[in-house]
N, C-alpha and C positions, 0 to 999 in steps of 0.2 A: 465670488468663487468659493467653492466648498473646500473643506479640509478632507484629508483622505478617509477619516472615519465616517464623515457624513456621506461621502460618495459611496463608500463600501456599504453603508446601511441602505442606501437607495437601491444599489444593485441587488443586495440580499432580498429586499422587499419584493422586487420584481421577479427574482428567481423563485421565491417562495410561492408565487401565484401561478407558476408555470405547471401545466398538467403533468409533465414528466418528473416533477419533484413531489408528486403526491405521496404522502406518507413520511417524507423526509422532514426532520425538524432541525432548524438552524441552532447550533451551539455557539454562542458568542465567544465563550472562553477558548474554543478550539478553532473558531473561524471556519467552520465546516458544517455541512448538512449531514445528518445521520438518520439512517433508517434501521431501527432495531428489528431483529428477527428472533425466532425461538432458539436459533442455534448460533447467534452472533450479531453481526450488523453489516450494513453497507454504509460507506462514507464518501462524500464528495468534498474534498479539501479545496479551499480556494487559494491558500498561500498568498495573501495580499501583502504588498510592500510599496512604500512610497519611493519614487525615483525622482531626484532633482532634474530640472529641465536641461541642465548642462550635460547630463549624462546620456540624454536621449538623442539618438541619431535620426534626423529627419529623413523621411522617404520622398520628400519633395524639396523644392528650392526654398521653402519657407522655414524660418528659424523657429524652433520649438520655444514657445514663450510661457509655458505653464508646467508646473510639476505634474508628475504622472502617478496614477495608482496602477500598479502592475498586479495582475491576477494570473496565477499559474495553477489551473485546476488539475487535480489527480483523483481518480476514483479508486476505492479499495474495498476489500471484503475480508471479514474476519469470521472464522469458525472457532468458537470457544473450545470445542472438544480437542482440537489439536494444538491449542496454545496454553491452556490453563495448567496442565500437569507439569510442563517444563518450567513455567513461571514459579510455581510453588516450590519445585525442587531447587532452583537456583537461588531463590530468596532464602530458603532454608539454610543454604551454605554461604549466605552473605554476599551474593553476587547481584549487583544492581541490575534491574531489568524492569521496564514498564510492562504492565499487564494490559496494555491497550494497543498492541501491535496488530497489524493486518496480516492476513494469510496470502493475499494476492492483490495486485494493483493493475489498473488500466490507465496508462499514461497517454497524454494527448498525441504526441508525435507518433507513437506506435499505432494509433488508430487514424492517422491521416489528418490530424488537426494541428494548428499552431500551438506551441507550448505556453505562450504568454499573451496576455491581452492588456493593452495600454490605454487607460482612460485618462484624458486630460482633466485636471481638477476644475478647469473652467467649463467642462462639459462640451467642448467644441466638437468632439467626436463620439459623444455618448451613444447615440442610437446605432451608429455603425459598429462600434466595438461591442455593444451589448448584444446585437444580433449575432456577431461572430462568436462571442462567449456562449450565448444561448445554444447555438448549434453544436458547439464543442461539448458542453455539459450534457445536453440532451443525448448525444452519442455515447458519451462515457457512462452516463446513468443506464442507458439501455444495455450497453455491453456488460457492465459489472453485474447487473441484475438478471441477465440471461445466461452469461457464460460461466457464472460461478454460483449457481443455485445449490448444487450438491457437492459433497466431498468427492464423488467420483469425477465430476467435471474438473474440480481443482486438481486432482491427481493426474488426469489425462493431460491437462494444459501445462502444469508446472513441474511435475515429477517424472512422468513417463519419458519425456525427451532425453533424460539423462542416460537412458539405455542406448541411445544413438550417439550421444556426444557428452563427454564428461563435463562436470561443472567447471565454470571459469575459475581457475586457481586463484584469481585476484578478487573474486567476489567477496564483498565485505561481510564480516561477522562469521559466526559458526553455528549459532543456535538453529538456523533454518535447516541445517543438516539433519538434526534430530527430529524436527517437526516433519520433514519429508519422510524420514524413516518410519515415524509413527503412522503417517498417512498411508504409506505403502503397506505396512503390516495390517492396517485397519481394512483397506479396501482391495488389496491385491497381494495377499500373503504368499501366493505361489512365486512371486517375483521378489519377495522381500530380501532373501539372502543375496541375490544378484545385485540389488541396489545397495545393500550393506557393504559389499566389496567395493563398489564404486565410491561410496561415501568415505570409507576408511582410507582409500587412496587419496581422496581430497583432503582429509584431515592430516594425513602425512605431509601433504604439500603445505598446509597451514603451519605445521610444526617446523618445517624446514625454513620457512621465511619468517618465523617468529611472530605470527599474527597475534597481536596483543590480547584480543578477546579469547582466542583459543588457549594461549599460554595460561591465562588466568584460571581457566576451567579444565585444563588438561587432566588434572588428577581426578576429576569427577566423571570422566567419560565412561568407565565401566558401570558406575552407578546409574548414569543417565540412560545408557543402553538397556540395562536391566529394567529400569523403570518404564521406558517407552514400550518395551516388549510386553511387560506385564499389563500396563494400562491399555495398550491397544488391543490385547487379547480380551480383556474384560469388556471393552467398548464394542468389539466386534461381536461377541456373544450376545450382547444386549440388542444389537442391531438386527441380528439374524432371527 
């Protein structure tokens, strides 16, 4: 019987040879496949975890006799242009924030796949689960690398819908608001002021319910907005 690390290594090795993973490099420290681009990256995170047998619910009459390696794949895309400026500004003011965040995600369930794949450490179901995982990752890789090639695609899929329906008031975090405003000013400046009104209403909701991340950075909002407008205007002129 393998341990979870050995089984994960075997799965990674097989995935690395798949045609749809061409160009992706496995990063052991992140347990993810990464494809660098001139403007950012694509990522396929595996999110592996070991699950003891007693926690696994059998789908048959047979008792689960082996621990499980669970893999929950998620694909993501990052555009450095809309992320770096805010990171630098927040760090300047002592607000912790990683500079390796994604701009968009493709999640398994949203694309019609199961969200997790359960490999027995005794490899009793290896081929069956690998084929299921392969199908899912192939679909996620195809989606993330075709639906989010350009900033315009990102805007259309993740920002433009807010003109029809306001953001979820319970959506976590606050920094995505400014990233979306930056993107709007960059690729659709004619609608920027309308989006700004929508986002300011959302920030008011965050303030009312005392969202911790918002409260920590509330005093910086005027500076953040000034910076995003300035940086987006500079970037837009360079693109035109």
